[in-house]
N, C-alpha and C positions, 0 to 999 in steps of 0.2 A: 082458102086458107084461114084458119082460125087461131085463137090464142088460148093459152091456159093461164088462168088467174088464180093465184094462191094467196091465202091470208094466213100468217102465223098468228093464231089466236092468242098465244102467250105474249106476243109483242104488241098486239093491237090495243090502243087505248080508247077506241070508239069515238074519237073527236069529230068524225065525219068529214075530215079534209079530203079524203079520197072520193067520197060521194059528191062533194061540192066541185071537185076538180074534173070529174069524169064527164066528158061531153055527150056520152050516150047512155047514161044512167045504168051502169053495170051494178052499182052497189046499193044496198040498204043497210041500215044499222039496226041490228036485232040483238036485244039483251046486252047492249053495250059493246058489241063486236061488229065490225064491218063484214058483210056477207055478199059475195058476188052472186047476184041472182039473175043477171041477164048477160052471162058470159058470151053468148052467141053474138051479142051486139058489139063486143070489144073490138076496137080498131087498132089496138097495139100502140097507141100514142104514148103510153107510160106516164101520162100526167098524174095519175093516181100514185105511182111509185115516187115521183118527185114531191108530191104533196104530203106523203106519209112521213111524219116526223119520227116514227119509231122503226122504220125500215121493215115493216111487217108484210109488205106486198111484193110479189114477184109476178111478172108477166113474161111468158115465153111463147114462141111460135109453136103451134102443133107440128108434129113431123108427119 
């Protein structure tokens, strides 16, 4: 089972909190926006969601 990671670019402030909080390095910051580059590694812990101060991230289970 995997996870779907979405970033609302209009809300993302690029502070890198999600990148720092993620234990499996799902994110990179590119051009001031968080980008999920290793989604296959996501374990669904949602530490990135909790760390995001602008509520720009959603993590859902794949169906």
